[in-house]
TORKOL-4160 file (C-alpha; in steps of 0.2 Angstrom, whole numbers, padded with zeros to 4 digits, m for minus):
339
<pt num="1" X="0110" Y="0018" Z="0053"/>
<pt num="2" X="0116" Y="0023" Z="0035"/>
<pt num="3" X="0117" Y="0040" Z="0026"/>
<pt num="4" X="0100" Y="0043" Z="0018"/>
<pt num="5" X="0096" Y="0044" Z="0000"/>
<pt num="6" X="0085" Y="0057" Z="m0009"/>
<pt num="7" X="0090" Y="0073" Z="0000"/>
<pt num="8" X="0099" Y="0089" Z="m0004"/>
<pt num="9" X="0108" Y="0102" Z="0007"/>
<pt num="10" X="0101" Y="0119" Z="0011"/>
<pt num="11" X="0108" Y="0134" Z="0020"/>
<pt num="12" X="0115" Y="0134" Z="0037"/>
<pt num="13" X="0117" Y="0115" Z="0039"/>
<pt num="14" X="0099" Y="0111" Z="0035"/>
<pt num="15" X="0094" Y="0098" Z="0023"/>
<pt num="16" X="0078" Y="0095" Z="0012"/>
<pt num="17" X="0072" Y="0077" Z="0012"/>
<pt num="18" X="0066" Y="0072" Z="m0005"/>
<pt num="19" X="0058" Y="0055" Z="m0001"/>
<pt num="20" X="0040" Y="0060" Z="0001"/>
<pt num="21" X="0028" Y="0074" Z="m0003"/>
<pt num="22" X="0031" Y="0083" Z="0013"/>
<pt num="23" X="0049" Y="0088" Z="0007"/>
<pt num="24" X="0054" Y="0091" Z="0025"/>
<pt num="25" X="0067" Y="0105" Z="0028"/>
<pt num="26" X="0077" Y="0097" Z="0042"/>
<pt num="27" X="0088" Y="0108" Z="0054"/>
<pt num="28" X="0104" Y="0101" Z="0061"/>
<pt num="29" X="0099" Y="0089" Z="0075"/>
<pt num="30" X="0081" Y="0087" Z="0070"/>
<pt num="31" X="0071" Y="0073" Z="0062"/>
<pt num="32" X="0058" Y="0074" Z="0048"/>
<pt num="33" X="0040" Y="0071" Z="0050"/>
<pt num="34" X="0042" Y="0052" Z="0049"/>
<pt num="35" X="0054" Y="0052" Z="0064"/>
<pt num="36" X="0066" Y="0040" Z="0056"/>
<pt num="37" X="0077" Y="0052" Z="0046"/>
<pt num="38" X="0089" Y="0064" Z="0055"/>
<pt num="39" X="0100" Y="0078" Z="0051"/>
<pt num="40" X="0117" Y="0076" Z="0059"/>
<pt num="41" X="0129" Y="0090" Z="0055"/>
<pt num="42" X="0122" Y="0093" Z="0038"/>
<pt num="43" X="0120" Y="0075" Z="0032"/>
<pt num="44" X="0103" Y="0066" Z="0032"/>
<pt num="45" X="0104" Y="0049" Z="0040"/>
<pt num="46" X="0091" Y="0034" Z="0039"/>
<pt num="47" X="0089" Y="0028" Z="0057"/>
<pt num="48" X="0079" Y="0012" Z="0053"/>
<pt num="49" X="0089" Y="0004" Z="0040"/>
<pt num="50" X="0094" Y="m0011" Z="0050"/>
<pt num="51" X="0079" Y="m0012" Z="0062"/>
<pt num="52" X="0066" Y="m0024" Z="0056"/>
<pt num="53" X="0051" Y="m0023" Z="0068"/>
<pt num="54" X="0039" Y="m0035" Z="0060"/>
<pt num="55" X="0041" Y="m0050" Z="0048"/>
<pt num="56" X="0029" Y="m0064" Z="0043"/>
<pt num="57" X="0025" Y="m0076" Z="0028"/>
<pt num="58" X="0008" Y="m0070" Z="0022"/>
<pt num="59" X="m0004" Y="m0075" Z="0008"/>
<pt num="60" X="m0002" Y="m0062" Z="m0005"/>
<pt num="61" X="m0021" Y="m0060" Z="m0004"/>
<pt num="62" X="m0018" Y="m0052" Z="0014"/>
<pt num="63" X="m0010" Y="m0036" Z="0006"/>
<pt num="64" X="m0023" Y="m0036" Z="m0001"/>
<pt num="65" X="m0018" Y="m0041" Z="m0019"/>
<pt num="66" X="m0031" Y="m0052" Z="m0028"/>
<pt num="67" X="m0024" Y="m0051" Z="m0045"/>
<pt num="68" X="m0006" Y="m0053" Z="m0043"/>
<pt num="69" X="0001" Y="m0071" Z="m0041"/>
<pt num="70" X="m0015" Y="m0077" Z="m0032"/>
<pt num="71" X="m0013" Y="m0092" Z="m0020"/>
<pt num="72" X="0006" Y="m0088" Z="m0017"/>
<pt num="73" X="0015" Y="m0083" Z="m0001"/>
<pt num="74" X="0024" Y="m0067" Z="0001"/>
<pt num="75" X="0038" Y="m0063" Z="0013"/>
<pt num="76" X="0032" Y="m0048" Z="0022"/>
<pt num="77" X="0042" Y="m0036" Z="0033"/>
<pt num="78" X="0043" Y="m0018" Z="0040"/>
<pt num="79" X="0052" Y="m0006" Z="0051"/>
<pt num="80" X="0044" Y="0006" Z="0063"/>
<pt num="81" X="0038" Y="0023" Z="0056"/>
<pt num="82" X="0026" Y="0032" Z="0044"/>
<pt num="83" X="0026" Y="0049" Z="0035"/>
<pt num="84" X="0007" Y="0051" Z="0039"/>
<pt num="85" X="m0002" Y="0053" Z="0055"/>
<pt num="86" X="m0019" Y="0045" Z="0052"/>
<pt num="87" X="m0030" Y="0046" Z="0068"/>
<pt num="88" X="m0038" Y="0030" Z="0063"/>
<pt num="89" X="m0022" Y="0020" Z="0060"/>
<pt num="90" X="m0025" Y="0002" Z="0063"/>
<pt num="91" X="m0007" Y="m0002" Z="0065"/>
<pt num="92" X="m0002" Y="0013" Z="0075"/>
<pt num="93" X="0009" Y="0004" Z="0088"/>
<pt num="94" X="0021" Y="0000" Z="0073"/>
<pt num="95" X="0019" Y="0016" Z="0063"/>
<pt num="96" X="0017" Y="0030" Z="0075"/>
<pt num="97" X="0030" Y="0029" Z="0089"/>
<pt num="98" X="0045" Y="0037" Z="0079"/>
<pt num="99" X="0034" Y="0052" Z="0076"/>
<pt num="100" X="0026" Y="0053" Z="0093"/>
<pt num="101" X="0041" Y="0049" Z="0105"/>
<pt num="102" X="0056" Y="0045" Z="0094"/>
<pt num="103" X="0056" Y="0027" Z="0097"/>
<pt num="104" X="0063" Y="0016" Z="0084"/>
<pt num="105" X="0064" Y="m0003" Z="0089"/>
<pt num="106" X="0068" Y="m0018" Z="0078"/>
<pt num="107" X="0080" Y="m0033" Z="0076"/>
<pt num="108" X="0096" Y="m0030" Z="0066"/>
<pt num="109" X="0094" Y="m0038" Z="0049"/>
<pt num="110" X="0102" Y="m0035" Z="0032"/>
<pt num="111" X="0095" Y="m0036" Z="0015"/>
<pt num="112" X="0104" Y="m0052" Z="0011"/>
<pt num="113" X="0097" Y="m0060" Z="0027"/>
<pt num="114" X="0079" Y="m0055" Z="0022"/>
<pt num="115" X="0081" Y="m0062" Z="0004"/>
<pt num="116" X="0089" Y="m0078" Z="0010"/>
<pt num="117" X="0074" Y="m0080" Z="0022"/>
<pt num="118" X="0061" Y="m0077" Z="0009"/>
<pt num="119" X="0069" Y="m0090" Z="m0002"/>
<pt num="120" X="0071" Y="m0102" Z="0012"/>
<pt num="121" X="0052" Y="m0101" Z="0016"/>
<pt num="122" X="0047" Y="m0103" Z="m0001"/>
<pt num="123" X="0040" Y="m0086" Z="m0005"/>
<pt num="124" X="0036" Y="m0080" Z="m0022"/>
<pt num="125" X="0038" Y="m0062" Z="m0018"/>
<pt num="126" X="0044" Y="m0050" Z="m0004"/>
<pt num="127" X="0031" Y="m0037" Z="0002"/>
<pt num="128" X="0036" Y="m0020" Z="0010"/>
<pt num="129" X="0021" Y="m0018" Z="0021"/>
<pt num="130" X="0013" Y="m0016" Z="0038"/>
<pt num="131" X="0020" Y="0002" Z="0041"/>
<pt num="132" X="0024" Y="0014" Z="0027"/>
<pt num="133" X="0038" Y="0007" Z="0016"/>
<pt num="134" X="0042" Y="0024" Z="0009"/>
<pt num="135" X="0051" Y="0028" Z="0025"/>
<pt num="136" X="0062" Y="0013" Z="0025"/>
<pt num="137" X="0066" Y="0017" Z="0006"/>
<pt num="138" X="0085" Y="0012" Z="0008"/>
<pt num="139" X="0082" Y="m0005" Z="0015"/>
<pt num="140" X="0068" Y="m0008" Z="0003"/>
<pt num="141" X="0078" Y="m0003" Z="m0012"/>
<pt num="142" X="0093" Y="m0014" Z="m0007"/>
<pt num="143" X="0082" Y="m0029" Z="m0003"/>
<pt num="144" X="0072" Y="m0027" Z="m0019"/>
<pt num="145" X="0087" Y="m0027" Z="m0030"/>
<pt num="146" X="0093" Y="m0043" Z="m0022"/>
<pt num="147" X="0076" Y="m0051" Z="m0022"/>
<pt num="148" X="0075" Y="m0048" Z="m0041"/>
<pt num="149" X="0092" Y="m0057" Z="m0043"/>
<pt num="150" X="0085" Y="m0071" Z="m0033"/>
<pt num="151" X="0070" Y="m0073" Z="m0044"/>
<pt num="152" X="0057" Y="m0065" Z="m0032"/>
<pt num="153" X="0044" Y="m0052" Z="m0036"/>
<pt num="154" X="0043" Y="m0036" Z="m0026"/>
<pt num="155" X="0027" Y="m0028" Z="m0018"/>
<pt num="156" X="0023" Y="m0012" Z="m0009"/>
<pt num="157" X="0008" Y="m0008" Z="0002"/>
<pt num="158" X="0008" Y="0010" Z="0003"/>
<pt num="159" X="m0001" Y="0026" Z="0007"/>
<pt num="160" X="0005" Y="0033" Z="m0010"/>
<pt num="161" X="0013" Y="0049" Z="m0003"/>
<pt num="162" X="0030" Y="0046" Z="m0009"/>
<pt num="163" X="0039" Y="0059" Z="m0020"/>
<pt num="164" X="0041" Y="0058" Z="m0039"/>
<pt num="165" X="0060" Y="0055" Z="m0036"/>
<pt num="166" X="0056" Y="0040" Z="m0025"/>
<pt num="167" X="0044" Y="0033" Z="m0038"/>
<pt num="168" X="0057" Y="0035" Z="m0051"/>
<pt num="169" X="0071" Y="0027" Z="m0041"/>
<pt num="170" X="0060" Y="0012" Z="m0037"/>
<pt num="171" X="0053" Y="0010" Z="m0055"/>
<pt num="172" X="0064" Y="m0004" Z="m0061"/>
<pt num="173" X="0063" Y="m0014" Z="m0045"/>
<pt num="174" X="0044" Y="m0015" Z="m0039"/>
<pt num="175" X="0032" Y="m0026" Z="m0048"/>
<pt num="176" X="0015" Y="m0023" Z="m0039"/>
<pt num="177" X="0008" Y="m0011" Z="m0026"/>
<pt num="178" X="m0008" Y="m0008" Z="m0016"/>
<pt num="179" X="m0011" Y="0010" Z="m0013"/>
<pt num="180" X="m0022" Y="0016" Z="0001"/>
<pt num="181" X="m0033" Y="0030" Z="m0007"/>
<pt num="182" X="m0040" Y="0036" Z="0010"/>
<pt num="183" X="m0054" Y="0047" Z="0003"/>
<pt num="184" X="m0057" Y="0060" Z="m0011"/>
<pt num="185" X="m0056" Y="0076" Z="m0001"/>
<pt num="186" X="m0041" Y="0087" Z="0003"/>
<pt num="187" X="m0049" Y="0092" Z="0020"/>
<pt num="188" X="m0049" Y="0074" Z="0025"/>
<pt num="189" X="m0031" Y="0071" Z="0021"/>
<pt num="190" X="m0026" Y="0087" Z="0029"/>
<pt num="191" X="m0036" Y="0085" Z="0045"/>
<pt num="192" X="m0036" Y="0066" Z="0048"/>
<pt num="193" X="m0020" Y="0060" Z="0040"/>
<pt num="194" X="m0008" Y="0075" Z="0040"/>
<pt num="195" X="m0006" Y="0074" Z="0021"/>
<pt num="196" X="m0013" Y="0080" Z="0004"/>
<pt num="197" X="m0024" Y="0071" Z="m0009"/>
<pt num="198" X="m0017" Y="0078" Z="m0025"/>
<pt num="199" X="0000" Y="0070" Z="m0024"/>
<pt num="200" X="m0008" Y="0053" Z="m0021"/>
<pt num="201" X="m0019" Y="0055" Z="m0036"/>
<pt num="202" X="m0004" Y="0060" Z="m0046"/>
<pt num="203" X="0006" Y="0045" Z="m0040"/>
<pt num="204" X="m0008" Y="0033" Z="m0045"/>
<pt num="205" X="m0008" Y="0040" Z="m0062"/>
<pt num="206" X="0011" Y="0038" Z="m0063"/>
<pt num="207" X="0011" Y="0020" Z="m0056"/>
<pt num="208" X="m0002" Y="0014" Z="m0068"/>
<pt num="209" X="0002" Y="0023" Z="m0084"/>
<pt num="210" X="0021" Y="0026" Z="m0083"/>
<pt num="211" X="0029" Y="0013" Z="m0072"/>
<pt num="212" X="0016" Y="0000" Z="m0076"/>
<pt num="213" X="0017" Y="m0009" Z="m0059"/>
<pt num="214" X="0002" Y="m0020" Z="m0056"/>
<pt num="215" X="m0009" Y="m0009" Z="m0046"/>
<pt num="216" X="m0024" Y="m0012" Z="m0034"/>
<pt num="217" X="m0032" Y="0002" Z="m0023"/>
<pt num="218" X="m0039" Y="0001" Z="m0005"/>
<pt num="219" X="m0051" Y="0013" Z="0003"/>
<pt num="220" X="m0055" Y="0011" Z="0022"/>
<pt num="221" X="m0073" Y="0016" Z="0023"/>
<pt num="222" X="m0076" Y="0027" Z="0039"/>
<pt num="223" X="m0094" Y="0031" Z="0044"/>
<pt num="224" X="m0098" Y="0049" Z="0042"/>
<pt num="225" X="m0080" Y="0053" Z="0036"/>
<pt num="226" X="m0077" Y="0047" Z="0018"/>
<pt num="227" X="m0093" Y="0037" Z="0014"/>
<pt num="228" X="m0105" Y="0050" Z="0007"/>
<pt num="229" X="m0113" Y="0045" Z="m0010"/>
<pt num="230" X="m0105" Y="0061" Z="m0018"/>
<pt num="231" X="m0088" Y="0057" Z="m0012"/>
<pt num="232" X="m0089" Y="0039" Z="m0017"/>
<pt num="233" X="m0095" Y="0045" Z="m0034"/>
<pt num="234" X="m0080" Y="0056" Z="m0037"/>
<pt num="235" X="m0068" Y="0043" Z="m0031"/>
<pt num="236" X="m0074" Y="0029" Z="m0041"/>
<pt num="237" X="m0076" Y="0040" Z="m0056"/>
<pt num="238" X="m0057" Y="0044" Z="m0054"/>
<pt num="239" X="m0053" Y="0026" Z="m0053"/>
<pt num="240" X="m0063" Y="0021" Z="m0068"/>
<pt num="241" X="m0059" Y="0035" Z="m0080"/>
<pt num="242" X="m0041" Y="0041" Z="m0075"/>
<pt num="243" X="m0033" Y="0025" Z="m0068"/>
<pt num="244" X="m0043" Y="0011" Z="m0077"/>
<pt num="245" X="m0058" Y="0000" Z="m0075"/>
<pt num="246" X="m0046" Y="m0015" Z="m0074"/>
<pt num="247" X="m0039" Y="m0008" Z="m0057"/>
<pt num="248" X="m0046" Y="m0019" Z="m0043"/>
<pt num="249" X="m0054" Y="m0008" Z="m0029"/>
<pt num="250" X="m0054" Y="m0015" Z="m0011"/>
<pt num="251" X="m0067" Y="m0007" Z="0001"/>
<pt num="252" X="m0061" Y="m0011" Z="0019"/>
<pt num="253" X="m0072" Y="m0011" Z="0034"/>
<pt num="254" X="m0067" Y="0002" Z="0048"/>
<pt num="255" X="m0066" Y="m0003" Z="0066"/>
<pt num="256" X="m0063" Y="0010" Z="0080"/>
<pt num="257" X="m0044" Y="0012" Z="0084"/>
<pt num="258" X="m0030" Y="0023" Z="0089"/>
<pt num="259" X="m0037" Y="0041" Z="0091"/>
<pt num="260" X="m0053" Y="0038" Z="0082"/>
<pt num="261" X="m0063" Y="0027" Z="0094"/>
<pt num="262" X="m0079" Y="0037" Z="0094"/>
<pt num="263" X="m0084" Y="0032" Z="0076"/>
<pt num="264" X="m0094" Y="0016" Z="0074"/>
<pt num="265" X="m0088" Y="0001" Z="0064"/>
<pt num="266" X="m0093" Y="0002" Z="0045"/>
<pt num="267" X="m0110" Y="m0007" Z="0043"/>
<pt num="268" X="m0113" Y="m0020" Z="0030"/>
<pt num="269" X="m0126" Y="m0009" Z="0021"/>
<pt num="270" X="m0113" Y="0005" Z="0019"/>
<pt num="271" X="m0100" Y="m0007" Z="0012"/>
<pt num="272" X="m0113" Y="m0014" Z="0000"/>
<pt num="273" X="m0118" Y="0004" Z="m0006"/>
<pt num="274" X="m0100" Y="0008" Z="m0010"/>
<pt num="275" X="m0098" Y="m0009" Z="m0019"/>
<pt num="276" X="m0113" Y="m0004" Z="m0030"/>
<pt num="277" X="m0106" Y="0013" Z="m0034"/>
<pt num="278" X="m0090" Y="0005" Z="m0040"/>
<pt num="279" X="m0099" Y="m0008" Z="m0051"/>
<pt num="280" X="m0110" Y="0006" Z="m0058"/>
<pt num="281" X="m0095" Y="0016" Z="m0063"/>
<pt num="282" X="m0089" Y="0001" Z="m0073"/>
<pt num="283" X="m0075" Y="m0005" Z="m0062"/>
<pt num="284" X="m0072" Y="m0023" Z="m0066"/>
<pt num="285" X="m0066" Y="m0029" Z="m0049"/>
<pt num="286" X="m0073" Y="m0023" Z="m0033"/>
<pt num="287" X="m0071" Y="m0032" Z="m0016"/>
<pt num="288" X="m0076" Y="m0030" Z="0002"/>
<pt num="289" X="m0063" Y="m0034" Z="0015"/>
<pt num="290" X="m0062" Y="m0036" Z="0034"/>
<pt num="291" X="m0081" Y="m0040" Z="0034"/>
<pt num="292" X="m0085" Y="m0057" Z="0041"/>
<pt num="293" X="m0098" Y="m0066" Z="0031"/>
<pt num="294" X="m0097" Y="m0055" Z="0016"/>
<pt num="295" X="m0096" Y="m0065" Z="m0001"/>
<pt num="296" X="m0088" Y="m0050" Z="m0010"/>
<pt num="297" X="m0071" Y="m0057" Z="m0010"/>
<pt num="298" X="m0075" Y="m0068" Z="m0026"/>
<pt num="299" X="m0068" Y="m0063" Z="m0043"/>
<pt num="300" X="m0082" Y="m0063" Z="m0056"/>
<pt num="301" X="m0078" Y="m0063" Z="m0075"/>
<pt num="302" X="m0080" Y="m0046" Z="m0082"/>
<pt num="303" X="m0088" Y="m0053" Z="m0097"/>
<pt num="304" X="m0101" Y="m0066" Z="m0091"/>
<pt num="305" X="m0102" Y="m0063" Z="m0073"/>
<pt num="306" X="m0097" Y="m0081" Z="m0068"/>
<pt num="307" X="m0086" Y="m0085" Z="m0053"/>
<pt num="308" X="m0068" Y="m0087" Z="m0058"/>
<pt num="309" X="m0058" Y="m0086" Z="m0042"/>
<pt num="310" X="m0067" Y="m0091" Z="m0026"/>
<pt num="311" X="m0059" Y="m0085" Z="m0010"/>
<pt num="312" X="m0061" Y="m0092" Z="0008"/>
<pt num="313" X="m0052" Y="m0081" Z="0020"/>
<pt num="314" X="m0035" Y="m0078" Z="0012"/>
<pt num="315" X="m0035" Y="m0094" Z="0001"/>
<pt num="316" X="m0039" Y="m0093" Z="m0018"/>
<pt num="317" X="m0047" Y="m0107" Z="m0028"/>
<pt num="318" X="m0045" Y="m0102" Z="m0047"/>
<pt num="319" X="m0057" Y="m0116" Z="m0053"/>
<pt num="320" X="m0065" Y="m0104" Z="m0066"/>
<pt num="321" X="m0049" Y="m0099" Z="m0075"/>
<pt num="322" X="m0040" Y="m0106" Z="m0090"/>
<pt num="323" X="m0024" Y="m0098" Z="m0094"/>
<pt num="324" X="m0030" Y="m0081" Z="m0088"/>
<pt num="325" X="m0047" Y="m0082" Z="m0096"/>
<pt num="326" X="m0064" Y="m0086" Z="m0090"/>
<pt num="327" X="m0067" Y="m0105" Z="m0092"/>
<pt num="328" X="m0085" Y="m0102" Z="m0097"/>
<pt num="329" X="m0084" Y="m0088" Z="m0110"/>
<pt num="330" X="m0065" Y="m0085" Z="m0113"/>
<pt num="331" X="m0065" Y="m0067" Z="m0107"/>
<pt num="332" X="m0048" Y="m0061" Z="m0101"/>
<pt num="333" X="m0046" Y="m0058" Z="m0082"/>
<pt num="334" X="m0034" Y="m0045" Z="m0079"/>
<pt num="335" X="m0019" Y="m0048" Z="m0068"/>
<pt num="336" X="m0002" Y="m0056" Z="m0066"/>
<pt num="337" X="0001" Y="m0075" Z="m0064"/>
<pt num="338" X="m0017" Y="m0080" Z="m0066"/>
<pt num="339" X="m0017" Y="m0098" Z="m0071"/>
């Protein structure tokens, strides 16, 4: 436990957390919506700083990031907790307990130990992932700064609901991010995730055009919830026109979980329909994930349509690339570290 960053005092011992777009006003003895930041006698404390609850060495493609250091491994970790309450959460046992019953479990670990382990295991980067990294901001920031000194890149996998102050503070230290754009309606965000759409859209613009981190976007396609042609048309139009057609879009298959067990898994036809909408809007790189048997994980040249990166599972074969360009026609393929 350490004193939190990004907060300010209010009247009568209350504080306002400035970490995410909830901007929680926290009374003495209470916690914010994330369940991991607590007001103790007028000071906001981070309760999860030294409690790492998940750690692994992953292919970077698993984040998913398909255009950032493809074929490399990323040292991934998380604490418990999240600032959203998605009823369909597919990692709820890690993300939701601090919100629901106050539980914060994890192994005591320091930023120095995390970076040393990443280097020892031959990772090219460190990923702040699995739960929502915004809520372990202090641990992420300290680790990211040490990682940069050690020659490692830094990756976030996020719901994108962090505050502008949080983005600004992380600006110099993060290299790439995958943001989960859950839908394109305010009602979905409010009713299903306990959040709002507009801050996520604003943050996507900031990330791409001001911070210039490498950005990829994921949408979990839920039957009957966010898969209508009208909504997909608006979502992909936003990506293509306001974020950029070079932004990879990952369409992920839903399976029933947590508190949304009545909805069926996403059909292959629905995923293919969303894929077609994205391509029709001019998005250069559209992928289908979590769908066994799908061949929509391959990167195609945006110029001639030839296969440039073949993926099997989470492995990447860059046989069609030459120095970041299509070997067949010479068209540049957007990304970082594409050989």
